DOMI-607020 format. One record per residue: residue in one letter; z, y, x of N, C-alpha, C in turn. Coordinates in Angstrom, 3 decimals, always signed. Each point is the difference from the previous one (the first is absolute). Layout:
% residues N
+------+----------+----------+----------+----------+----------+----------+----------+----------+----------+
: code :      nc3 :      nc2 :      nc1 :     cac3 :     cac2 :     cac1 :      cc3 :      cc2 :      cc1 :
+------+----------+----------+----------+----------+----------+----------+----------+----------+----------+
:    A :        Z :        Y :        X :        Z :        Y :        X :        Z :        Y :        X :
...
+------+----------+----------+----------+----------+----------+----------+----------+----------+----------+
***
This chain:
% residues 67
+------+----------+----------+----------+----------+----------+----------+----------+----------+----------+
: code :      nc3 :      nc2 :      nc1 :     cac3 :     cac2 :     cac1 :      cc3 :      cc2 :      cc1 :
+------+----------+----------+----------+----------+----------+----------+----------+----------+----------+
:    M :   -3.584 :  -17.602 :   -1.524 :   +0.150 :   +1.441 :   +0.034 :   +1.143 :   +0.430 :   +0.914 :
:    I :   +1.088 :   -0.759 :   +0.018 :   +1.132 :   +0.367 :   +0.845 :   -0.409 :   -0.029 :   +1.467 :
:    G :   -0.787 :   -0.990 :   +0.394 :   -0.467 :   -0.087 :   +1.381 :   -0.850 :   +1.190 :   +0.396 :
:    I :   -0.842 :   +0.435 :   -0.915 :   -0.854 :   +1.165 :   +0.268 :   +0.867 :   +1.241 :   +0.171 :
:    G :   +0.977 :   +0.187 :   -0.878 :   +0.897 :   +1.154 :   +0.094 :   +0.750 :   +0.024 :   +1.312 :
:    C :   +0.465 :   -1.167 :   +0.459 :   +0.730 :   -0.077 :   +1.275 :   -0.911 :   +0.352 :   +1.161 :
:    R :   -1.246 :   -0.486 :   -0.043 :   -0.946 :   +0.314 :   +1.069 :   -0.309 :   +1.489 :   +0.046 :
:    I :   -0.175 :   +0.597 :   -1.166 :   -0.281 :   +1.437 :   -0.056 :   +1.179 :   +0.782 :   +0.571 :
:    R :   +1.224 :   -0.387 :   -0.368 :   +1.187 :   +0.694 :   +0.525 :   +0.094 :   -0.143 :   +1.508 :
:    R :   -0.259 :   -1.208 :   +0.525 :   +0.055 :   -0.198 :   +1.454 :   -1.050 :   +0.841 :   +0.703 :
:    N :   -1.209 :   +0.039 :   -0.564 :   -1.070 :   +0.808 :   +0.602 :   +0.346 :   +1.483 :   -0.035 :
:    L :   +0.528 :   +0.464 :   -1.118 :   +0.381 :   +1.402 :   -0.119 :   +1.105 :   +0.334 :   +0.990 :
:    Q :   +0.975 :   -0.879 :   +0.117 :   +1.095 :   +0.228 :   +0.936 :   -0.524 :   +0.047 :   +1.431 :
:    K :   -0.923 :   -0.879 :   +0.323 :   -0.571 :   -0.032 :   +1.352 :   -0.746 :   +1.298 :   +0.309 :
:    V :   -0.801 :   +0.474 :   -0.949 :   -0.771 :   +1.232 :   +0.198 :   +0.926 :   +1.192 :   +0.163 :
:    T :   +1.020 :   +0.108 :   -0.861 :   +0.896 :   +1.153 :   +0.092 :   +0.812 :   -0.026 :   +1.291 :
:    Q :   +0.375 :   -1.183 :   +0.463 :   +0.729 :   -0.090 :   +1.266 :   -0.900 :   +0.400 :   +1.164 :
:    T :   -1.244 :   -0.450 :   -0.041 :   -0.951 :   +0.338 :   +1.060 :   -0.196 :   +1.510 :   +0.085 :
:    L :   -0.012 :   +0.677 :   -1.135 :   -0.194 :   +1.446 :   -0.039 :   +1.294 :   +0.781 :   +0.237 :
:    G :   +1.109 :   -0.721 :   +0.164 :   +1.281 :   +0.661 :   +0.193 :   +0.582 :   +0.529 :   -1.302 :
:    L :   -0.449 :   -0.532 :   -1.102 :   +0.452 :   +0.458 :   -1.311 :   +0.777 :   -1.089 :   -0.729 :
:    H :   +0.717 :   -0.829 :   +0.730 :   +0.691 :   -1.138 :   -0.607 :   +0.974 :   +0.421 :   -1.095 :
:    W :   +0.584 :   +1.169 :   +0.096 :   +0.942 :   +0.475 :   -1.014 :   -0.699 :   +0.284 :   -1.321 :
:    R :   -1.306 :   +0.321 :   +0.056 :   -0.744 :   +0.261 :   -1.233 :   -0.292 :   -1.276 :   -0.772 :
:    Y :   +0.000 :   -1.127 :   +0.673 :   -0.269 :   -1.281 :   -0.655 :   +0.982 :   -0.233 :   -1.139 :
:    K :   +1.278 :   +0.194 :   +0.258 :   +1.018 :   -0.230 :   -1.032 :   -0.175 :   +0.979 :   -1.158 :
:    H :   -0.293 :   +1.264 :   +0.304 :   -0.231 :   +0.973 :   -1.068 :   -1.192 :   -0.409 :   -0.866 :
:    F :   -1.070 :   -0.422 :   +0.650 :   -1.204 :   -0.413 :   -0.718 :   +0.296 :   -1.213 :   -0.874 :
:    L :   +0.718 :   -0.970 :   +0.546 :   +0.334 :   -1.210 :   -0.744 :   +0.892 :   +0.332 :   -1.201 :
:    D :   +1.016 :   +0.822 :   +0.205 :   +0.896 :   +0.395 :   -1.096 :   -0.763 :   +0.754 :   -1.093 :
:    A :   -0.861 :   +0.905 :   +0.416 :   -0.775 :   +0.782 :   -0.973 :   -0.947 :   -0.898 :   -0.786 :
:    S :   -0.662 :   -0.925 :   +0.669 :   -0.941 :   -0.865 :   -0.703 :   +0.723 :   -0.921 :   -0.979 :
:    K :   +1.173 :   -0.503 :   +0.372 :   +0.781 :   -0.830 :   -0.926 :   +0.422 :   +0.813 :   -1.223 :
:    Y :   +0.451 :   +1.226 :   +0.229 :   +0.419 :   +0.864 :   -1.096 :   -1.166 :   +0.276 :   -0.956 :
:    I :   -1.160 :   +0.308 :   +0.552 :   -1.184 :   +0.283 :   -0.818 :   -0.409 :   -1.230 :   -0.801 :
:    M :   +0.049 :   -1.165 :   +0.626 :   -0.345 :   -1.234 :   -0.710 :   +0.979 :   -0.260 :   -1.143 :
:    N :   +1.282 :   +0.165 :   +0.256 :   +1.019 :   -0.321 :   -1.010 :   +0.147 :   +1.074 :   -1.072 :
:    S :   -0.116 :   +1.254 :   +0.367 :   +0.278 :   +1.090 :   -0.939 :   -1.231 :   +0.596 :   -0.672 :
:    H :   -1.165 :   -0.190 :   +0.626 :   -1.215 :   +0.642 :   -0.519 :   -1.162 :   -0.981 :   -0.129 :
:    N :   +0.320 :   -1.290 :   -0.055 :   -1.033 :   -1.042 :   -0.142 :   -1.102 :   +0.118 :   +1.052 :
:    G :   +0.365 :   +0.428 :   +1.196 :   -0.949 :   +0.075 :   +1.098 :   -0.878 :   +1.240 :   +0.010 :
:    V :   +0.238 :   +0.920 :   -0.914 :   -0.805 :   +1.223 :   -0.083 :   +0.790 :   +1.150 :   +0.620 :
:    I :   -0.610 :   +0.673 :   +0.972 :   +0.660 :   +1.134 :   +0.646 :   +0.034 :   +1.167 :   -0.988 :
:    P :   +1.192 :   +0.545 :   -0.265 :   +0.106 :   +1.110 :   -0.967 :   -0.795 :   +1.229 :   +0.452 :
:    D :   -0.471 :   +0.756 :   -0.983 :   -0.708 :   +1.246 :   +0.320 :   +0.834 :   +1.207 :   -0.422 :
:    N :   +1.298 :   -0.199 :   -0.058 :   +0.954 :   +1.024 :   -0.402 :   +0.971 :   +0.227 :   +1.153 :
:    R :   +0.146 :   +1.234 :   +0.435 :   +0.836 :   +0.322 :   +1.173 :   +1.441 :   -0.492 :   -0.159 :
:    E :   +0.580 :   +0.196 :   -1.171 :   +1.389 :   -0.418 :   -0.206 :   +0.158 :   -1.505 :   +0.146 :
:    L :   -0.953 :   -0.765 :   -0.534 :   +0.050 :   -1.460 :   +0.126 :   -0.244 :   -0.444 :   +1.437 :
:    L :   -0.881 :   +0.692 :   +0.699 :   -0.256 :   -0.340 :   +1.402 :   +1.241 :   +0.206 :   +0.853 :
:    L :   +0.736 :   +1.061 :   -0.258 :   +1.169 :   +0.320 :   +0.817 :   +1.151 :   -0.989 :   -0.193 :
:    I :   -0.046 :   -0.787 :   -1.044 :   +1.015 :   -1.033 :   -0.231 :   -0.254 :   -1.227 :   +0.874 :
:    I :   -1.232 :   -0.200 :   +0.410 :   -0.376 :   -1.171 :   +0.786 :   +0.676 :   +0.069 :   +1.373 :
:    P :   +0.631 :   -1.099 :   +0.423 :   +0.659 :   -0.015 :   +1.314 :   -0.981 :   +0.354 :   +1.127 :
:    G :   +0.408 :   +0.929 :   +0.854 :   -0.813 :   +0.380 :   +1.144 :   -1.019 :   +1.084 :   -0.282 :
:    V :   -0.115 :   +0.429 :   -1.248 :   -0.966 :   +1.042 :   -0.349 :   +0.742 :   +1.323 :   -0.143 :
:    G :   -0.430 :   +0.970 :   +0.788 :   +0.561 :   +1.349 :   -0.063 :   -1.063 :   +0.977 :   -0.452 :
:    D :   +0.283 :   +1.272 :   +0.167 :   -0.929 :   +1.048 :   -0.431 :   -1.373 :   -0.115 :   +0.653 :
:    Y :   -0.014 :   -0.239 :   +1.308 :   -1.277 :   -0.064 :   +0.723 :   -0.869 :   -1.152 :   -0.493 :
:    V :   +0.584 :   -1.187 :   -0.091 :   -0.762 :   -1.188 :   -0.422 :   -0.434 :   +0.143 :   -1.461 :
:    A :   +0.901 :   +0.489 :   -0.858 :   -0.357 :   +0.194 :   -1.409 :   -1.182 :   +0.971 :   -0.116 :
:    G :   +0.037 :   +1.085 :   +0.746 :   -1.099 :   +0.954 :   -0.013 :   -1.306 :   -0.605 :   +0.483 :
:    A :   +0.087 :   -0.817 :   +1.036 :   -1.200 :   -0.645 :   +0.536 :   -0.591 :   -0.966 :   -1.028 :
:    I :   +0.847 :   -0.750 :   -0.676 :   -0.475 :   -0.948 :   -1.016 :   -0.676 :   +0.754 :   -1.138 :
:    L :   +0.581 :   +1.097 :   -0.415 :   -0.536 :   +0.741 :   -1.130 :   -1.320 :   +0.697 :   +0.315 :
:    T :   -0.315 :   +0.218 :   +1.274 :   -1.270 :   +0.637 :   +0.347 :   -1.161 :   -0.990 :   +0.040 :
:    V :   +0.312 :   -1.277 :   +0.000 :   -1.059 :   -1.025 :   +0.058 :   -0.576 :   -0.239 :   -1.354 :
+------+----------+----------+----------+----------+----------+----------+----------+----------+----------+
***
């Protein structure tokens, strides 16, 4: 499982760098770790809880809640 996780991170980093969004990679990684550790891998459906997640602001929280 660790090997798979490393490959996924490398692929994600490569894609974000190619798109010129390399700075978003760290935000995405931090947010996913926080969600895994604090919410058992389930993305919260509560605005206040979403805003606590690293890298999530009003715009992203609103976008998540509309899905």
